[in-house]
C-alpha positions in Angstrom: -74.0 25.8 65.2 -76.0 28.5 63.9 -79.2 28.7 65.7 -77.0 28.2 69.1 -74.6 30.9 68.0 -77.6 33.6 67.2 -79.2 32.3 70.1 -76.7 32.4 72.4 -76.0 35.8 71.1 -73.1 35.7 68.9 -71.0 38.3 67.4 -72.3 39.6 63.9 -68.9 38.4 62.9 -68.8 34.8 63.9 -72.8 34.4 63.1 -71.2 35.3 58.9 -68.3 32.7 59.2 -70.8 29.5 61.0 -72.9 30.7 58.0 -69.9 30.8 55.2 -69.3 27.3 55.9 -69.9 24.0 54.1 -73.2 22.4 54.9 -71.3 19.1 55.3 -71.5 16.4 58.8 -68.4 17.5 60.2 -66.4 14.4 63.1 -64.8 16.8 64.6 -64.3 20.8 66.1 -61.4 20.8 64.4 -63.0 19.9 61.1 -65.3 23.1 61.4 -62.5 25.3 62.8 -60.4 24.5 59.6 -64.2 25.2 57.4 -64.4 28.6 58.8 -62.7 31.5 57.1 -61.5 33.8 58.7 -58.8 36.8 58.9 -56.2 34.8 56.4 -53.1 36.1 58.8 -54.6 35.4 61.7 -52.3 32.6 63.7 -50.8 31.3 60.1 -47.1 31.5 59.0 -46.1 32.8 55.9 -45.2 29.2 54.7 -48.4 27.8 55.3 -50.7 30.8 54.1 -48.9 29.9 50.6 -49.2 25.9 51.4 -53.3 26.9 51.5 -52.8 29.0 48.8 -51.3 26.4 46.9 -54.6 24.1 47.3 -56.8 23.3 44.4 -59.7 23.5 47.1 -61.3 26.5 47.4 -61.7 28.3 50.9 -63.9 27.1 53.1 -63.9 24.0 52.2 -63.3 21.3 54.8 -60.1 19.4 54.5 -61.0 15.6 54.6 -63.8 16.8 51.7 -61.1 17.9 49.3 -59.3 16.2 46.4 -55.9 14.0 47.2 -52.8 15.7 45.7 
């Protein structure tokens, strides 16, 4: 993904985000999107942001890689 983004002339912010995701095999696009760090307030409600802040996994860890609660 990183090489494809660089070749396509992706903005620096996109390349940095792709470099920040964990190097695991993703099953689909949704898993990749959940792992890409982004603006903490973009597209999230306050309750969703609070829920994510309470999880034990560090940011940038794909949902399927997190420990069950």
